[in-house]
N, C-alpha and C positions, 0 to 999 in steps of 0.2 A: 265889372269884371272884363278883363281884356281878352281879346281873341287869341287863340293858340294856333301856331303853325308847327306842324310836324314834318320833318324832312328825313328821308332815308337816302343814304349815299353808299353805294357799293363799289365805286371806282376809286382808284388811287389818285394821288396828288397831281400826276401828269395829265390826267383827263381834264378837259375843260369843264366837266361836271363839278369838280371841286371849286373852281373859280365861280361858277354860276351859283352854287350853294352859298358860298361866302357872301357874294353880293346880294343874294336874295335875303339871307338872314340879316345882313346889315340894314337893308331897306325895311324889313319887317320890324326890327327892334326900334328903328328910328320913328316908326309910327305907333309905338306902344304895344306891339304884339309880343306875346311870350313865344319863344322859339325853342324847340328841342330838335337836335340832330342825332339820328341813330346811324352809327357807322358799322358796316359789316362787310364780309368778303374782303376784297382788296381796299375797300373804303377805310379799314382800320389803320392803314398807313397815314391817313390824314391827321392822326394824333401827333405826328411829328412836324406838321405844318404850323408855323407860328401864327398863321391867320386864324386857325381854329382855337388856339390859346387866347388870341385877342377877342374872338367872339365870346368865349367863356368868361373872360374878364368883363365883358359888357352884359353878362347875364344869360347868355345862351346856354342851355343844358346840352352838353356834348356827352353822348352815351356810346360806348363801344361794346360790340359783342365780344365778350371775354373769350369765348371758345375760338372765334376767328382770330383774335389778337394773339392768343397763345399758339395757335397753329402757325402763325406767321412770325413768331418770336418777337413780338412787340412788348416793350416794358410798360408798366403802369405809369401814367402821368397824373399828377395831383389835380389837374383841372377836369379830368375825364371820369365819368361814372363807369365803373367796370360792371357791365350788365349782361343781359341775356335776351332771348327772344321774348320773354315775358315783358321786359321793359319796352321792347319795340311794340308789342301789342298794346301796352298801356298808353304809349304815345299816340298810336292810331286811335284808340278809343277816346282819349281825352281831348284831342285837338279838333279845331273847327275845319281845318284844311290840312291835307296830307299830300306831300309831293315825293315821288320816288325818282331818283337819278341812278340809272343802272348802266 
């Protein structure tokens, strides 16, 4: 069973947090870890960043807080799980390590 890494990202694409999360996720999956990224607050804007689509294509679960996405008028993307705070709590519960970027 592989280790699981959970990441919370609440800042938009202009923040260096987005770059850090992308690089961290890439490094984790290259070592065989399962990665889930939960986007909320302004972090929902990252669904428009092609780097997050590329991560999803490599097996990273990208989950967005639907409430925050609707508030910010973001449209659904087929690579993103349209979720809730329940999904965020599930990621926290199931992962071995959880990192928050605010």
